[in-house]
C-alpha positions as CSV (number, residue, x, y, z in Angstrom):
1,M,6.4,34.1,97.6
2,T,5.2,30.2,98.7
3,R,6.7,27.7,96.6
4,K,3.5,26.6,95.7
5,R,2.9,30.0,93.8
6,K,5.6,30.1,92.6
7,L,5.3,26.6,90.8
8,A,2.0,27.7,89.9
9,W,3.3,31.3,88.2
10,W,5.8,29.0,86.2
11,I,3.4,26.7,84.6
12,I,0.9,29.6,83.7
13,S,3.8,31.3,82.2
14,I,4.9,28.1,79.7
15,F,1.2,28.1,79.3
16,T,1.0,30.9,78.1
17,I,4.0,31.7,75.8
18,L,3.0,28.1,74.1
19,S,-0.2,29.6,73.9
20,A,1.2,32.8,72.0
21,I,3.5,30.3,69.8
22,A,0.3,28.3,69.0
23,L,-1.1,31.6,68.3
24,Y,1.3,32.9,66.0
25,L,1.9,29.9,63.9
26,Y,-2.0,29.9,63.6
27,L,-2.7,33.9,62.5
28,T,0.8,33.2,60.1
29,K,0.5,29.9,58.8
30,Q,0.5,28.8,54.5
31,P,-2.4,27.4,53.7
32,P,-2.0,24.4,52.1
33,P,-1.8,25.2,48.1
34,L,-4.9,23.1,47.2
35,A,-5.6,25.2,43.9
36,E,-2.3,25.2,42.5
37,T,-1.9,21.9,42.6
38,T,-5.2,20.9,41.9
39,Q,-4.6,23.8,38.8
40,A,-1.3,21.6,37.8
41,R,-2.8,17.8,37.8
42,E,-5.7,19.0,36.0
43,A,-3.8,20.6,33.2
44,L,-1.1,17.8,33.6
45,T,-4.4,15.5,32.3
46,Q,-5.9,17.4,30.1
47,A,-2.1,17.2,28.5
48,K,-2.3,13.6,28.4
49,T,-6.0,13.8,27.1
50,D,-4.5,15.7,24.4
51,K,-2.1,13.1,23.7
52,A,1.1,15.3,24.9
53,D,2.6,12.1,26.1
54,V,3.4,11.0,22.6
55,Y,3.5,14.2,19.9
56,A,4.7,16.9,22.9
57,E,7.1,13.9,25.3
58,E,10.0,16.8,25.8
59,H,6.9,19.1,27.7
60,F,5.0,16.6,28.9
61,K,7.7,14.9,30.8
62,L,9.2,18.5,32.3
63,A,5.4,19.1,33.5
64,E,5.8,15.4,35.2
65,S,8.5,16.0,36.6
66,M,7.5,19.7,37.8
67,Y,4.4,18.2,39.3
68,D,6.3,15.2,40.9
69,S,8.7,17.7,42.7
70,A,6.0,20.0,44.2
71,M,4.1,17.1,45.6
72,N,7.5,15.9,47.0
73,C,8.3,19.2,48.3
74,W,4.4,19.0,50.0
75,K,5.4,16.0,51.7
76,R,8.7,17.4,53.3
77,E,6.8,20.6,54.3
78,N,3.9,18.2,56.2
79,K,6.3,16.3,57.7
80,K,7.5,19.2,60.3
81,P,6.7,19.0,63.7
82,F,3.7,21.3,64.7
83,Y,5.6,24.1,65.8
84,K,7.9,24.3,62.9
85,R,6.4,27.0,60.3
86,R,5.4,24.8,57.2
87,N,6.4,27.1,53.6
88,Y,4.6,26.1,50.4
89,D,6.2,28.6,48.0
90,R,8.1,25.9,46.2
91,V,5.5,23.8,46.1
92,I,3.5,26.5,44.5
93,D,6.1,27.3,42.2
94,F,6.9,23.6,41.0
95,S,3.0,23.5,40.8
96,G,2.9,26.5,38.3
97,K,5.5,25.2,36.1
98,S,3.8,22.2,35.9
99,A,0.8,23.8,34.6
100,A,2.5,25.8,32.3
101,E,4.5,23.0,30.6
102,S,1.7,21.3,30.5
103,E,-0.4,23.8,28.4
104,K,2.5,24.1,26.6
105,A,2.6,20.3,25.8
106,S,-1.5,20.3,25.1
107,A,-1.3,23.2,22.4
108,K,2.2,21.8,20.6
109,A,0.2,18.4,20.3
110,I,-2.7,19.5,19.5
111,H,-1.3,21.8,16.8
112,K,1.2,18.7,15.7
113,V,-1.5,15.9,15.6
114,N,-3.9,18.6,12.9
115,N,-0.9,18.5,11.2
116,F,-0.4,15.2,11.7
117,Q,-3.8,13.9,10.3
118,V,-3.6,16.0,7.2
119,D,-0.1,14.5,6.4
120,L,-1.8,10.7,7.2
121,K,-5.0,11.5,5.0
122,K,-2.4,12.5,2.5
123,K,-0.2,9.4,2.7
124,I,-3.7,7.4,2.7
125,E,-5.0,9.0,-0.5
126,T,-1.7,8.5,-2.0
127,G,-1.7,4.9,-1.1
128,K,-5.5,4.3,-2.3
129,A,-4.2,6.6,-5.9
130,L,-1.9,3.8,-6.0
131,I,-3.7,0.8,-5.7
132,E,-6.4,2.2,-8.1
133,R,-3.8,3.3,-10.8
134,Y,-2.0,-1.0,-10.3
135,D,-5.6,-2.0,-10.3
136,S,-6.6,-0.3,-13.5
137,T,-3.6,-0.9,-15.5
138,F,-2.0,-4.3,-14.2
139,R,-4.7,-6.4,-13.1
140,K,-5.0,-8.2,-16.1
141,V,-0.7,-8.1,-16.8
142,P,1.2,-10.6,-15.9
143,M,3.9,-9.7,-13.4
144,P,6.2,-11.7,-10.9
145,G,4.8,-13.2,-7.9
146,G,6.8,-11.3,-5.9
147,I,5.4,-8.5,-7.1
148,R,1.8,-8.8,-6.5
149,D,3.1,-9.9,-3.3
150,E,4.5,-7.0,-2.7
151,N,1.2,-4.9,-4.1
152,N,-1.0,-7.2,-1.8
153,R,1.3,-6.5,1.4
154,G,0.9,-2.8,0.5
155,Q,-2.8,-2.8,0.4
156,L,-3.3,-4.7,3.1
157,L,-0.9,-2.4,5.4
158,L,-3.1,0.4,3.9
159,K,-5.9,-0.8,5.3
160,E,-4.5,-1.3,8.7
161,A,-3.4,2.4,8.4
162,E,-6.8,3.4,7.4
163,L,-8.3,1.4,10.7
164,A,-5.3,3.0,12.5
165,Y,-6.7,6.4,11.9
166,E,-10.2,5.9,12.9
167,N,-9.4,4.7,16.1
168,E,-6.9,7.6,16.4
169,K,-3.9,5.7,16.6
170,F,-1.8,8.1,14.8
171,V,1.9,6.9,15.4
172,I,0.6,3.2,14.2
173,C,-1.4,4.5,11.4
174,N,1.7,6.7,9.9
175,E,4.0,3.6,10.2
176,K,1.4,1.5,8.3
177,A,1.0,3.8,5.8
178,A,4.6,4.9,5.3
179,K,5.6,1.4,4.8
180,A,2.5,0.7,2.4
181,V,3.2,3.3,-0.1
182,I,6.8,2.4,0.1
183,L,5.6,-1.5,-1.1
184,L,2.7,0.4,-3.6
185,E,4.6,2.7,-5.4
186,K,7.6,0.1,-5.9
187,S,5.3,-2.6,-7.2
188,Y,3.8,0.4,-9.5
189,Q,7.3,1.0,-11.0
190,Y,8.5,-2.1,-11.2
191,C,5.2,-3.1,-13.4
192,N,5.2,-0.1,-15.3
193,D,9.0,-0.2,-16.2
194,H,8.1,-4.0,-17.0
195,L,5.3,-2.8,-19.7
196,E,7.2,0.5,-21.0
197,E,10.0,-2.4,-21.8
198,Y,7.9,-4.5,-23.6
199,F,5.9,-1.4,-25.5
200,S,9.5,-0.8,-27.0
201,Q,8.7,-3.1,-29.8
202,L,5.8,-1.6,-31.0
203,S,6.9,-0.3,-34.2
204,E,7.7,-3.7,-35.2
205,W,4.2,-5.3,-34.3
206,K,2.5,-2.8,-35.9
207,R,4.9,-3.6,-39.0
208,Q,4.7,-6.9,-38.3
209,A,0.5,-6.5,-38.9
210,E,0.1,-4.2,-41.7
211,S,2.6,-6.7,-43.5
212,T,0.2,-9.5,-43.1
213,I,-2.7,-7.2,-44.1
214,A,-0.8,-6.0,-47.4
215,Q,-0.2,-9.3,-48.2
216,S,-3.9,-10.4,-47.7
217,R,-5.0,-7.3,-49.7
218,Q,-2.3,-8.2,-52.3
219,R,-3.6,-11.4,-52.7
220,K,-6.5,-11.6,-52.1
221,S,-6.4,-13.8,-49.6
222,T,-7.7,-14.2,-45.7
223,A,-5.0,-14.0,-42.7
224,I,-5.3,-13.3,-38.8
225,V,-3.9,-11.0,-36.7
226,V,-4.1,-11.4,-32.7
227,D,-3.3,-8.3,-30.6
228,K,-2.5,-10.0,-27.1
229,F,-2.7,-6.9,-25.1
230,A,-6.4,-5.7,-26.9
231,R,-7.6,-9.5,-26.2
232,Q,-8.4,-9.4,-30.0
233,C,-8.2,-11.4,-33.4
234,Y,-8.8,-9.7,-36.1
235,L,-10.1,-12.1,-39.7
236,Y,-9.3,-10.0,-42.7
237,Q,-10.4,-11.2,-46.0
238,S,-8.5,-9.4,-48.9
239,G,-6.9,-6.6,-47.0
240,K,-10.4,-5.9,-45.2
241,L,-11.2,-6.7,-41.7
242,K,-14.4,-9.6,-41.5
243,H,-14.6,-10.6,-38.3
244,Q,-13.3,-9.6,-34.6
245,F,-13.0,-12.3,-31.5
246,K,-12.6,-12.2,-28.1
247,I,-10.1,-14.5,-27.1
248,E,-8.0,-15.7,-23.9
249,L,-4.3,-16.6,-23.6
250,G,-1.9,-18.1,-21.3
251,P,-1.8,-17.1,-17.9
252,N,2.0,-15.5,-18.6
253,W,1.4,-14.1,-21.5
254,I,3.8,-10.9,-21.8
255,G,6.8,-11.6,-24.2
256,D,7.5,-14.0,-26.3
257,K,7.6,-18.1,-26.1
258,T,10.7,-19.4,-25.3
259,F,10.6,-22.5,-23.7
260,N,8.2,-25.4,-23.0
261,G,5.8,-24.7,-19.9
262,D,6.4,-21.1,-20.0
263,K,2.9,-20.1,-20.4
264,R,3.6,-17.6,-22.7
265,T,1.5,-17.2,-26.4
266,P,4.2,-16.8,-29.3
267,E,4.6,-13.9,-30.8
268,G,5.6,-13.3,-34.9
269,F,4.5,-14.6,-38.0
270,Y,3.2,-18.0,-38.1
271,K,1.1,-19.9,-40.9
272,V,-1.5,-22.6,-40.3
273,T,0.1,-26.2,-40.4
274,A,-3.3,-28.1,-39.5
275,V,-7.1,-27.6,-39.4
276,K,-8.4,-30.2,-36.8
277,S,-12.3,-31.0,-35.5
278,G,-13.7,-33.7,-34.1
279,S,-11.1,-36.9,-32.2
280,R,-8.1,-34.6,-33.6
281,T,-8.6,-32.1,-31.0
282,K,-9.9,-32.1,-27.7
283,Y,-10.9,-28.7,-28.1
284,Y,-13.7,-28.6,-30.1
285,K,-11.8,-27.1,-33.4
286,A,-8.8,-25.7,-33.6
287,L,-5.7,-24.3,-35.7
288,L,-2.4,-25.5,-35.3
289,I,0.0,-23.5,-36.3
290,N,3.9,-23.7,-37.1
291,Y,5.6,-22.7,-33.7
292,P,8.1,-23.8,-33.2
293,N,9.0,-21.6,-36.1
294,A,13.3,-20.6,-37.5
295,E,13.2,-17.6,-35.3
296,D,11.7,-19.4,-32.0
297,Q,14.2,-22.1,-32.4
298,Q,17.3,-20.0,-33.1
299,R,16.3,-17.9,-30.4
300,F,16.0,-21.4,-28.0
301,R,19.4,-22.3,-29.2
302,K,20.9,-18.8,-27.5
303,T,19.5,-19.9,-23.9
304,K,19.6,-23.8,-24.7
305,G,21.1,-25.7,-21.5
306,K,19.0,-23.3,-19.4
307,K,15.4,-25.0,-20.4
308,S,14.9,-28.8,-21.7
309,S,12.5,-28.0,-24.7
310,I,10.9,-25.2,-26.8
311,G,7.6,-26.5,-26.9
312,N,5.3,-27.0,-29.7
313,L,1.1,-28.1,-29.9
314,I,0.1,-23.9,-30.3
315,E,-2.7,-23.6,-31.9
316,I,-6.0,-21.1,-31.9
317,H,-8.7,-23.5,-30.6
318,G,-12.2,-23.4,-29.2
319,G,-12.7,-23.8,-25.4
320,G,-12.9,-19.9,-24.4
321,G,-14.9,-17.9,-22.8
322,K,-13.8,-18.4,-19.5
323,Q,-13.0,-14.9,-18.8
324,G,-9.6,-15.3,-18.2
325,D,-6.2,-16.6,-19.2
326,W,-6.1,-20.4,-19.0
327,T,-4.2,-22.0,-21.8
328,D,-0.5,-23.5,-22.2
329,G,0.3,-20.6,-24.7
330,C,-2.6,-20.9,-27.3
331,V,-5.0,-18.5,-27.9
332,A,-8.7,-19.9,-27.1
333,L,-11.5,-18.5,-29.0
334,T,-15.4,-19.5,-27.7
335,N,-17.0,-22.5,-29.7
336,S,-18.9,-20.4,-31.8
337,D,-16.4,-17.6,-33.0
338,M,-14.8,-21.0,-33.8
339,D,-17.2,-22.3,-35.8
340,V,-17.3,-18.5,-38.3
341,L,-13.5,-18.7,-37.9
342,F,-13.3,-22.3,-39.7
343,R,-15.3,-20.9,-42.5
344,Y,-12.3,-18.9,-43.7
345,A,-9.5,-20.9,-42.0
346,S,-7.0,-23.1,-44.5
347,V,-3.7,-25.0,-44.4
348,G,-1.0,-22.4,-45.1
349,M,-3.1,-19.5,-43.9
350,P,-1.1,-16.7,-42.2
351,I,-1.5,-16.1,-38.4
352,T,0.4,-12.7,-37.0
353,I,0.6,-12.6,-33.3
354,V,2.3,-9.3,-32.0
355,G,2.0,-7.9,-28.0
356,S,-0.3,-4.5,-29.1
357,L,-1.5,-2.4,-32.2
358,R,-1.9,0.7,-29.9
359,S,0.8,2.4,-27.7
360,L,0.5,2.4,-24.0
361,N,-1.0,6.1,-23.6
362,E,-3.8,5.2,-26.1
363,I,-4.3,2.1,-24.0
364,F,-4.5,3.8,-21.0
365,N,-5.7,7.4,-21.5
């Protein structure tokens, strides 16, 4: 065999061998796992849409990790030289596991969100009920400023929680609703306890009013009973109710008056010491009462040193009808009602002021 023929034979042999190898690799190569990776990616996207990254975080992170592993394996296989067989088995395995975890994450998230929505609705409804009860019971009842602020903050947070719910921001909704309910419950409970403590004097208030009415009956005289909670002034003649007037009080009217400037209307037995009209009063007409009486002075002495003055000049006077509590502790009537009251007024006429003549159950039920 000549040298040229020998070289040609070697070239043909090598070409044949390489062709055979190429044909083998082509016939036996594994196709890229497009379907499996696409399924894994779409499952992961759906899981995120279902908010699994928030509500099924553990499953979602595992699905992400499996998908990343599949992509890394694919990259490594694609870097192999053409003559080396590529094996996508691990890519397919990781893709399948990722899709399975994504589906678990979606299912768990959807279940949790549905339950979460129910719980959030309950929290929001609880908050609304607390606001309704608070407003219906305590809206016109003076309470410390800090308690009012807490309730206002609670109401604001509840509105923010409702807005978050509408925008499907359920985690934010839960945080705000939980804080709102705590503040609303706290302020409601304080006010409720405060009122119950105040109404522990109910039996004494009733006794004082009945005593005043009985005295009016026995002496065939006139007398006044003021019910602060009902915002009513009752005029009795010979023990019978003659007239009834709406009243306005000081803005801090709950409780007995203890010192000058506390904006409270005193409670107890009093008498008219002066009947004033014209230039003698700035409130159209007025009945000055003997506050502070002996009991008021005794109570003030126990707290003396904390406050400088017990106060005075408490009246039943005109100028009312402002639809709110605004006096410095006096009882305000409209001018037309003062005209009626004036016809019965006299120095020495008894005036009994009480917190309430009805129980809390009677008032709010």
